[in-house]
N, CA, C and O atoms as a MOPAC input file, in Angstrom:
PM7 MOZYME 1SCF
protein

 N     -3.30400 1     4.51400 1    -1.53400 1
 C     -3.97500 1     3.63800 1    -0.48900 1
 C     -2.85000 1     2.73200 1    -0.07600 1
 O     -2.02600 1     2.23000 1    -0.84000 1
 N     -2.91900 1     2.57800 1     1.27900 1
 C     -1.92400 1     1.51400 1     1.62800 1
 C     -2.52900 1     0.40300 1     1.88900 1
 O     -3.56900 1     0.42100 1     2.54600 1
 N     -1.91300 1    -0.93000 1     1.35600 1
 C     -2.45700 1    -2.09100 1     1.67800 1
 C     -1.51900 1    -2.96600 1     2.48000 1
 O     -0.33800 1    -3.06000 1     2.14500 1
 N     -1.99200 1    -3.59300 1     3.50100 1
 C     -1.14200 1    -4.68200 1     4.02400 1
 C     -1.03300 1    -6.03400 1     3.31800 1
 O     -1.71200 1    -6.43500 1     2.37300 1
 N     -0.12700 1    -6.60300 1     3.90900 1
 C      0.12500 1    -8.16200 1     2.97600 1
 C     -0.92200 1    -9.23400 1     2.91100 1
 O     -0.87900 1   -10.11000 1     2.04800 1
 N     -1.85400 1    -9.16600 1     3.81600 1
 C     -2.94900 1    -9.97900 1     3.90100 1
 C     -3.83400 1    -9.57800 1     2.95600 1
 O     -4.47600 1   -10.44200 1     2.36000 1
 N     -4.00300 1    -8.33600 1     2.68600 1
 C     -5.25200 1    -7.43300 1     1.78000 1
 C     -4.49400 1    -7.84300 1     0.31200 1
 O     -5.16400 1    -8.34200 1    -0.59200 1
 N     -3.03800 1    -7.58800 1     0.15600 1
 C     -2.46800 1    -7.75400 1    -1.07300 1
 C     -2.68400 1    -9.13100 1    -1.75800 1
 O     -3.06000 1    -9.31800 1    -2.91600 1
 N     -2.35000 1   -10.12100 1    -0.75200 1
 C     -2.53900 1   -11.70400 1    -0.90200 1
 C     -3.98700 1   -11.87600 1    -1.39100 1
 O     -4.12100 1   -12.30200 1    -2.53800 1
 N     -4.95500 1   -11.63400 1    -0.75700 1
 C     -6.26400 1   -11.83900 1    -1.16900 1
 C     -6.46000 1   -11.35000 1    -2.52500 1
 O     -6.84900 1   -12.09800 1    -3.42300 1
 N     -6.13700 1    -9.80300 1    -2.74400 1
 C     -6.28100 1    -9.35600 1    -4.03700 1
 C     -5.71000 1    -9.94900 1    -5.22000 1
 O     -6.27700 1    -9.98700 1    -6.31200 1
 N     -4.38800 1   -10.48300 1    -4.92200 1
 C     -3.59500 1   -11.01700 1    -5.76400 1
 C     -4.43500 1   -12.56300 1    -6.35700 1
 O     -4.34200 1   -13.00700 1    -7.50200 1
 N     -5.13800 1   -13.09900 1    -5.35700 1
 C     -5.82000 1   -14.27700 1    -5.65900 1
 C     -6.89800 1   -14.12200 1    -6.36200 1
 O     -7.24700 1   -14.93100 1    -7.22100 1
 N     -7.57800 1   -12.99100 1    -6.04600 1
 C     -8.71400 1   -12.90700 1    -6.93100 1
 C     -8.50900 1   -12.18100 1    -8.53500 1
 O     -9.31800 1   -12.23700 1    -9.46100 1
 N     -7.23100 1   -11.53000 1    -8.52100 1
 C     -6.78000 1   -11.10600 1    -9.87300 1
 C     -6.09200 1   -12.46000 1   -10.46200 1
 O     -5.84100 1   -12.50800 1   -11.66600 1
 N     -5.84400 1   -13.35700 1    -9.76600 1
 C     -5.38500 1   -14.48400 1   -10.73100 1
 C     -6.41300 1   -15.00300 1   -11.60400 1
 O     -6.10000 1   -15.47700 1   -12.69600 1
 N     -7.64900 1   -14.95300 1   -11.20400 1
 C     -8.79300 1   -15.61100 1   -11.78300 1
 C     -9.33000 1   -14.54400 1   -12.78700 1
 O    -10.15400 1   -14.97700 1   -13.59100 1
 N     -9.02500 1   -13.30800 1   -12.87200 1
 C     -9.39900 1   -12.44600 1   -13.94500 1
 C     -8.67800 1   -12.37900 1   -15.05000 1
 O     -7.47700 1   -12.63200 1   -15.15000 1
 N     -9.75800 1   -11.87400 1   -16.28300 1
 C     -9.06900 1   -11.74600 1   -17.48800 1
 C     -8.73000 1   -10.20700 1   -17.61300 1
 O     -9.16700 1    -9.31300 1   -16.88800 1
 N     -7.89900 1   -10.08600 1   -18.63300 1
 C     -7.51400 1    -8.51300 1   -18.46400 1
 C     -8.57400 1    -7.96400 1   -19.27600 1
 O     -8.94200 1    -8.41600 1   -20.36100 1
 N     -9.14900 1    -6.71700 1   -18.53200 1
 C    -10.21500 1    -5.85600 1   -19.07400 1
 C     -9.65600 1    -4.91600 1   -20.38900 1
 O    -10.28400 1    -4.75200 1   -21.43500 1
 N     -8.26700 1    -4.32000 1   -20.05700 1
 C     -7.75200 1    -3.28100 1   -20.86000 1
 C     -6.44200 1    -4.04500 1   -21.38500 1
 O     -5.95000 1    -4.85800 1   -20.60300 1
 N     -5.80800 1    -3.85600 1   -22.68100 1
 C     -4.85200 1    -4.13400 1   -23.30300 1
 C     -4.31300 1    -3.01000 1   -23.68700 1
 O     -5.00700 1    -2.23700 1   -24.34700 1
 N     -3.10800 1    -2.70700 1   -23.39500 1
 C     -2.45600 1    -1.30700 1   -24.02600 1
 C     -1.40000 1    -1.90000 1   -24.98300 1
 O     -0.55400 1    -2.75600 1   -24.72500 1
 N     -1.70000 1    -1.08900 1   -26.44500 1
 C     -0.83100 1    -1.40600 1   -27.47600 1
 C      0.55800 1    -0.47800 1   -27.61200 1
 O      1.08500 1     0.16100 1   -26.70100 1
 N      0.91000 1    -0.55900 1   -28.70800 1
 C      2.42200 1     0.27100 1   -29.17400 1
 C      2.10400 1     1.55700 1   -28.68900 1
 O      2.92000 1     2.11800 1   -27.95800 1
 N      0.74700 1     2.26200 1   -29.06700 1
 C      0.63000 1     3.49000 1   -28.87500 1
 C      0.66600 1     4.04400 1   -27.21300 1
 O      0.55700 1     5.21300 1   -26.84200 1
 N      0.79900 1     3.18200 1   -26.60800 1
 C      0.74100 1     3.28700 1   -24.94300 1
 C     -0.46200 1     4.10800 1   -24.44600 1
 O     -1.54400 1     4.07600 1   -25.03200 1
 N     -0.27600 1     4.71000 1   -23.54500 1
 C     -1.35200 1     5.35400 1   -22.71700 1
 C     -2.13700 1     6.26300 1   -23.36100 1
 O     -1.66700 1     7.40100 1   -23.38800 1
 N     -3.34100 1     6.07800 1   -23.96100 1
 C     -3.94500 1     7.26700 1   -24.75300 1
 C     -5.09400 1     7.67800 1   -23.97900 1
 O     -5.53000 1     6.93000 1   -23.10300 1
 N     -5.71500 1     8.99100 1   -24.26200 1
 C     -6.93400 1     9.19800 1   -23.65000 1
 C     -8.10600 1     8.36700 1   -23.54300 1
 O     -8.95300 1     8.41400 1   -22.65100 1
 N     -8.06400 1     7.47400 1   -24.70700 1
 C     -9.31400 1     6.44500 1   -24.74600 1
 C     -9.00500 1     5.39500 1   -23.79400 1
 O     -9.87800 1     4.85500 1   -23.11500 1
 N     -7.81000 1     5.10800 1   -23.73700 1
 C     -7.19600 1     3.97500 1   -22.59000 1
 C     -7.58300 1     4.54400 1   -21.29800 1
 O     -8.29100 1     3.90300 1   -20.52200 1
 N     -7.18700 1     5.62400 1   -21.05300 1
 C     -7.47900 1     6.10800 1   -19.60000 1
 C     -8.98200 1     5.89600 1   -19.40100 1
 O     -9.37900 1     5.14700 1   -18.50800 1
 N     -9.82000 1     6.53300 1   -20.21000 1
 C    -11.14900 1     6.65000 1   -20.15700 1
 C    -11.72400 1     5.21000 1   -19.82000 1
 O    -12.59700 1     5.03400 1   -18.97000 1
 N    -11.18900 1     4.27400 1   -20.51500 1
 C    -11.81100 1     2.82400 1   -20.23700 1
 C    -11.35800 1     2.36900 1   -19.18800 1
 O    -12.06500 1     1.55200 1   -18.59800 1
 N    -10.15600 1     2.70700 1   -18.65500 1
 C     -9.58500 1     1.93900 1   -17.18400 1
 C    -10.57500 1     2.80500 1   -16.24300 1
 O    -11.27000 1     2.20700 1   -15.42200 1
 N    -10.63300 1     4.04800 1   -16.34600 1
 C    -11.47000 1     4.69800 1   -15.18200 1
 C    -13.02000 1     3.99500 1   -15.37200 1
 O    -13.59200 1     3.51900 1   -14.39200 1
 N    -13.48300 1     3.98300 1   -16.38800 1
 C    -14.76900 1     3.19400 1   -16.48300 1
 C    -14.84200 1     1.52100 1   -15.76500 1
 O    -15.70600 1     1.03200 1   -15.03800 1
 N    -13.72400 1     1.00100 1   -16.24000 1
 C    -13.55300 1    -0.41300 1   -15.58500 1
 C    -13.37500 1    -0.24700 1   -14.08200 1
 O    -14.17300 1    -0.80300 1   -13.32700 1
 N    -12.42900 1     0.44400 1   -13.63300 1
 C    -12.25900 1     0.62700 1   -11.95100 1
 C    -13.90300 1     1.03700 1   -11.42900 1
 O    -14.42700 1     0.38000 1   -10.52900 1
 N    -14.49800 1     1.97800 1   -11.97600 1
 C    -15.68200 1     2.29800 1   -11.35200 1
 C    -16.77500 1     1.19200 1   -11.35500 1
 O    -17.64100 1     1.25900 1   -10.48300 1
 N    -16.80700 1     0.19500 1   -12.24900 1
 C    -17.44000 1    -0.71200 1   -12.36800 1
 C    -16.99600 1    -1.96100 1   -11.53800 1
 O    -17.78100 1    -2.50200 1   -10.75900 1
 N    -15.65000 1    -2.42900 1   -11.73200 1
 C    -15.04400 1    -3.49600 1   -11.02900 1
 C    -14.20100 1    -3.49300 1   -10.03500 1
 O    -13.80500 1    -4.52600 1    -9.49600 1
 N    -13.85900 1    -2.34900 1    -9.71100 1
 C    -12.76100 1    -2.22600 1    -8.63800 1
 C    -11.37000 1    -2.58100 1    -8.58600 1
 O    -10.35600 1    -1.94200 1    -8.30400 1
 N    -11.59000 1    -3.77900 1    -8.93600 1
 C    -10.16200 1    -4.41900 1    -9.22200 1
 C    -10.01100 1    -4.98600 1   -10.64100 1
 O    -10.86300 1    -5.76700 1   -11.06300 1
 N     -9.00400 1    -4.63900 1   -11.36000 1
 C     -9.01500 1    -4.85600 1   -12.80900 1
 C     -7.54600 1    -5.57600 1   -13.27100 1
 O     -6.51500 1    -5.20400 1   -12.71100 1
 N     -7.51500 1    -6.31600 1   -14.01100 1
 C     -6.29900 1    -6.65500 1   -14.60100 1
 C     -6.17100 1    -6.00400 1   -15.96900 1
 O     -7.09600 1    -5.97500 1   -16.78100 1
 N     -4.90000 1    -5.45500 1   -16.18400 1
 C     -4.36900 1    -4.87100 1   -17.57400 1
 C     -3.46600 1    -5.50000 1   -18.06900 1
 O     -2.55100 1    -5.90600 1   -17.35200 1
 N     -3.48900 1    -5.73900 1   -19.39700 1
 C     -2.18500 1    -6.17000 1   -20.08400 1
 C     -1.44800 1    -5.18800 1   -20.58200 1
 O     -1.86200 1    -4.42600 1   -21.45600 1
 N     -0.07900 1    -5.12200 1   -19.96300 1
 C      0.81800 1    -3.98600 1   -20.54900 1
 C      1.47300 1    -4.36400 1   -21.88000 1
 O      1.41700 1    -5.46800 1   -22.42100 1
 N      2.13600 1    -3.21000 1   -22.34300 1
 C      2.82300 1    -3.25100 1   -23.60400 1
 C      4.13600 1    -4.14000 1   -23.60800 1
 O      4.67700 1    -4.32900 1   -22.51900 1
 N      4.64100 1    -4.64900 1   -24.64500 1
 C      6.00500 1    -5.56700 1   -24.44700 1
 C      7.01900 1    -4.33900 1   -24.30900 1
 O      6.82600 1    -3.23000 1   -24.80800 1
 N      8.19200 1    -4.74000 1   -23.50800 1
 C      9.13600 1    -3.93300 1   -23.43700 1
 C     10.07900 1    -4.74700 1   -22.08700 1
 O      9.94300 1    -5.88600 1   -21.64000 1
 N     11.03000 1    -3.67000 1   -21.69600 1
 C     11.86600 1    -4.21200 1   -20.49400 1
 C     10.75900 1    -4.23700 1   -19.23300 1
 O      9.59300 1    -3.88700 1   -19.41200 1
 N     11.19600 1    -4.62900 1   -18.11700 1
 C     10.61400 1    -4.76500 1   -16.79300 1
 C     10.44400 1    -3.32700 1   -16.39700 1
 O      9.34100 1    -2.93400 1   -16.01700 1
 N     11.45100 1    -2.54100 1   -16.46300 1
 C     11.34600 1    -1.11700 1   -16.03300 1
 C     10.63900 1    -0.34200 1   -16.88400 1
 O     10.18800 1     0.69500 1   -16.39900 1
 N     10.42200 1    -0.56400 1   -18.02000 1
 C      9.42300 1     0.13600 1   -18.81500 1
 C      7.91000 1    -0.34300 1   -18.49500 1
 O      6.94700 1     0.42100 1   -18.53800 1
 N      7.85300 1    -1.44800 1   -18.23200 1
 C      6.55000 1    -2.06100 1   -17.69800 1
 C      6.03200 1    -1.61500 1   -16.44900 1
 O      4.83700 1    -1.37500 1   -16.27400 1
 N      7.04800 1    -1.48200 1   -15.44500 1
 C      6.69500 1    -0.63600 1   -14.07700 1
 C      6.46200 1     0.52700 1   -14.00800 1
 O      5.83100 1     0.98800 1   -13.05700 1
 N      7.00400 1     1.41300 1   -15.19400 1
 C      6.82400 1     2.73000 1   -15.15100 1
 C      5.58200 1     2.89100 1   -15.68200 1
 O      4.94200 1     3.85100 1   -15.25300 1
 N      4.86400 1     1.90600 1   -16.85200 1
 C      3.82700 1     2.19900 1   -17.48400 1
 C      2.66100 1     1.94500 1   -16.42600 1
 O      1.63000 1     2.61200 1   -16.34300 1
 N      3.03700 1     0.79700 1   -15.59200 1
 C      1.87000 1     0.46200 1   -14.45100 1
 C      1.77000 1     1.62000 1   -13.38800 1
 O      0.73300 1     1.90000 1   -12.78600 1
 N      2.81900 1     2.17100 1   -13.25700 1
 C      2.89700 1     3.32000 1   -11.84100 1
 C      2.02800 1     4.46300 1   -12.71900 1
 O      1.25900 1     5.15600 1   -12.05300 1
 N      2.08900 1     4.68200 1   -14.01700 1
 C      1.76700 1     5.81300 1   -14.26400 1
 C      0.20300 1     5.75500 1   -14.62000 1
 O     -0.52800 1     6.74000 1   -14.51900 1
 N     -0.24400 1     4.44300 1   -15.06500 1
 C     -1.72400 1     4.14300 1   -15.10700 1
 C     -2.35700 1     4.26300 1   -13.62100 1
 O     -3.49100 1     4.72400 1   -13.49300 1
 N     -1.64500 1     3.86300 1   -12.56300 1
 C     -2.25600 1     3.83600 1   -11.25900 1
 C     -2.25600 1     5.49300 1   -10.97900 1
 O     -3.23300 1     5.88000 1   -10.33700 1
 N     -1.44400 1     6.35200 1   -11.31300 1
 C     -1.37000 1     7.58800 1   -10.99700 1
 C     -2.59000 1     8.33000 1   -11.65900 1
 O     -3.34800 1     9.08800 1   -11.05400 1
 N     -2.67100 1     7.97100 1   -13.10600 1
 C     -3.73300 1     8.45000 1   -13.81700 1
 C     -4.95500 1     8.38400 1   -13.27900 1
 O     -5.70500 1     9.31400 1   -12.98300 1
 N     -5.14300 1     7.01400 1   -13.15000 1
 C     -6.65400 1     6.49000 1   -12.65700 1
 C     -7.10300 1     6.70400 1   -11.30400 1
 O     -8.23200 1     6.33100 1   -10.98600 1
 N     -6.14100 1     7.41200 1   -10.25600 1
 C     -6.18900 1     7.57700 1    -9.03600 1
 C     -6.47300 1     6.19300 1    -8.37500 1
 O     -7.40300 1     6.08800 1    -7.57400 1
 N     -5.67400 1     5.11500 1    -8.70400 1
 C     -5.66900 1     3.79100 1    -8.31600 1
 C     -4.49600 1     3.29300 1    -7.63400 1
 O     -3.39900 1     3.84300 1    -7.73200 1
 N     -4.73100 1     2.18300 1    -6.89400 1
 C     -3.61900 1     1.72600 1    -6.44500 1
 C     -2.95400 1     0.48000 1    -7.35300 1
 O     -3.73900 1    -0.29300 1    -7.90300 1
 N     -1.59400 1     0.29700 1    -7.50000 1
 C     -0.91100 1    -0.85500 1    -8.26500 1
 C     -0.76300 1    -2.02300 1    -7.31200 1
 O      0.21200 1    -2.03100 1    -6.56100 1
 N     -1.61200 1    -2.97400 1    -7.27600 1
 C     -1.58400 1    -4.07300 1    -6.38100 1
 C     -0.44000 1    -4.89500 1    -6.79100 1
 O      0.34300 1    -5.30500 1    -5.93400 1
 N     -0.26700 1    -5.19600 1    -8.15100 1
 C      0.50500 1    -6.24500 1    -8.20600 1
 C      1.25500 1    -6.13700 1    -9.77500 1
 O      0.40500 1    -5.91800 1   -10.63800 1
 N      2.36600 1    -6.22200 1   -10.20400 1
 C      2.79100 1    -6.36600 1   -11.34400 1
 C      3.53100 1    -7.50600 1   -11.89200 1
 O      4.68800 1    -7.56700 1   -11.47600 1
 N      3.19500 1    -8.38700 1   -12.68000 1
 C      3.91600 1    -9.41600 1   -13.08400 1
 C      4.12100 1    -9.77100 1   -14.57900 1
 O      3.11500 1    -9.94700 1   -15.26600 1
 N      5.32100 1    -9.88500 1   -15.11600 1
 C      5.26100 1   -10.27800 1   -16.51700 1
 C      4.66600 1    -8.96900 1   -17.37900 1
 O      5.23400 1    -7.88000 1   -17.30100 1
 N      3.42900 1    -9.17700 1   -18.24100 1
 C      3.01500 1    -8.02000 1   -19.00400 1
 C      1.45700 1    -7.77700 1   -18.37000 1
 O      0.56000 1    -7.33500 1   -19.08800 1
 N      1.24300 1    -8.11400 1   -16.95600 1
 C     -0.11900 1    -7.79900 1   -16.45600 1
 C      0.20800 1    -7.27600 1   -15.09600 1
 O      1.03300 1    -7.73600 1   -14.30700 1
 N     -0.64900 1    -6.14000 1   -14.93600 1
 C     -0.88600 1    -5.25300 1   -13.84600 1
 C     -2.13200 1    -5.33900 1   -13.24600 1
 O     -3.09200 1    -5.56500 1   -13.98300 1
 N     -2.33700 1    -5.18300 1   -11.86400 1
 C     -3.43900 1    -5.14300 1   -11.28000 1
 C     -3.83700 1    -4.04900 1   -10.55500 1
 O     -3.05300 1    -3.69000 1    -9.67700 1
 N     -4.85100 1    -3.42600 1   -10.69300 1
 C     -5.14900 1    -2.03000 1   -10.28600 1
 C     -6.35400 1    -2.28200 1    -9.29400 1
 O     -7.10600 1    -3.24700 1    -9.42500 1
 N     -6.46700 1    -1.43300 1    -8.39000 1
 C     -7.39900 1    -1.13200 1    -7.34600 1
 C     -7.80500 1    -0.13000 1    -6.98600 1
 O     -7.04500 1     0.56100 1    -6.30700 1
 N     -9.34600 1     0.43600 1    -7.32700 1
 C     -9.79800 1     1.51300 1    -6.74100 1
 C    -11.01200 1     1.18700 1    -6.16500 1
 O    -11.78600 1     0.63200 1    -6.94500 1
 N    -11.41700 1     1.36100 1    -5.04200 1
 C    -12.34400 1     1.07800 1    -4.29800 1
 C    -13.62000 1     2.04400 1    -4.90400 1
 O    -13.39800 1     3.14700 1    -5.40200 1
 N    -15.01300 1     1.44900 1    -4.78200 1
 C    -16.04100 1     2.53600 1    -5.12600 1
 C    -17.03200 1     2.23300 1    -4.00500 1
 O    -17.40900 1     1.06700 1    -3.89400 1
 N    -17.46100 1     3.09400 1    -3.22300 1
 C    -18.44800 1     2.94000 1    -2.26000 1
 C    -19.79200 1     2.32900 1    -2.59200 1
 O    -20.46100 1     1.49700 1    -1.97900 1
 N    -20.02600 1     3.03400 1    -3.84900 1
 C    -21.27800 1     2.75600 1    -4.60500 1
 C    -21.21800 1     1.67000 1    -5.57300 1
 O    -21.95300 1     1.71500 1    -6.55900 1
 N    -20.47300 1     0.76600 1    -5.40400 1
 C    -19.95300 1    -0.40300 1    -6.53100 1
 C    -21.23400 1    -1.19200 1    -6.78100 1
 O    -21.95200 1    -1.39100 1    -5.80100 1
 N    -21.55200 1    -1.59200 1    -7.77900 1
 C    -22.73100 1    -2.63500 1    -8.21300 1
 C    -22.26500 1    -4.12300 1    -7.81200 1
 O    -21.42600 1    -4.70600 1    -8.49800 1
 N    -22.72700 1    -4.59500 1    -6.90100 1
 C    -22.27400 1    -5.84300 1    -6.46000 1
 C    -22.31300 1    -7.03100 1    -7.59400 1
 O    -21.78700 1    -8.10300 1    -7.29700 1
 N    -22.70800 1    -6.92600 1    -8.43100 1
 C    -22.93200 1    -7.65300 1    -9.66100 1
 C    -21.96000 1    -7.71700 1   -10.52500 1
 O    -21.61900 1    -8.69900 1   -11.18400 1
 N    -21.38600 1    -6.37100 1   -10.52300 1
 C    -20.23200 1    -6.12400 1   -11.26600 1
 C    -18.70600 1    -6.07800 1   -10.58500 1
 O    -17.63700 1    -6.24300 1   -11.17300 1
 N    -18.91500 1    -5.81600 1    -9.23700 1
 C    -17.62700 1    -5.64000 1    -8.58900 1
 C    -16.77000 1    -6.85600 1    -8.14800 1
 O    -17.24000 1    -7.56100 1    -7.25500 1
 N    -15.56200 1    -7.17800 1    -8.67600 1
 C    -14.71600 1    -8.18600 1    -8.60500 1
 C    -14.56400 1    -8.39500 1    -6.94200 1
 O    -14.31900 1    -9.45500 1    -6.36600 1
 N    -14.78200 1    -7.07700 1    -6.34400 1
 C    -14.28000 1    -7.49000 1    -4.69400 1
 C    -15.53600 1    -7.93900 1    -4.33500 1
 O    -15.50900 1    -8.97200 1    -3.66700 1
 N    -16.74000 1    -7.43500 1    -4.59500 1
 C    -18.15700 1    -8.05000 1    -3.88400 1
 C    -18.26300 1    -9.48900 1    -4.46100 1
 O    -18.65600 1   -10.37000 1    -3.69600 1
 N    -17.95000 1    -9.80100 1    -5.72800 1
 C    -18.21200 1   -11.25000 1    -6.20200 1
 C    -17.51000 1   -12.22500 1    -5.27900 1
 O    -17.92500 1   -13.33100 1    -4.93400 1
 N    -16.29500 1   -11.58900 1    -4.91100 1
 C    -15.36600 1   -12.70200 1    -4.31900 1
 C    -15.32800 1   -12.33300 1    -2.90500 1
 O    -14.20900 1   -12.57500 1    -2.45200 1
 N    -16.10700 1   -11.85000 1    -2.05300 1
 C    -16.09500 1   -11.61900 1    -0.89000 1
 C    -16.10400 1   -12.75000 1    -0.06500 1
 O    -16.68500 1   -13.74400 1    -0.50000 1
 N    -15.60200 1   -12.79700 1     0.98600 1
 C    -15.37500 1   -14.16200 1     1.89400 1
 C    -16.22600 1   -13.98700 1     2.97800 1
 O    -16.29200 1   -14.84800 1     3.85600 1

């Protein structure tokens, strides 16, 4: 999904307030992590993930792998945090970070 600059800016603003839902440890991307990310994206649409320690290039690779595996868009990655987006047309408005922060 292609995002324009205004949308990215708005999503980064929402993401700034979020706490990481998934934290990836030293074992990397496991099937359990993938399932949890998929569930979280279905519920919340926009989630923050804490990436494992490593170089910037390694974290960028992990972020891109997560987005590809979850069929989501990597909105932003800074430090050890990554922000993923996958829109859900049937999202619960009480759980969706996009619906709760709609303007």
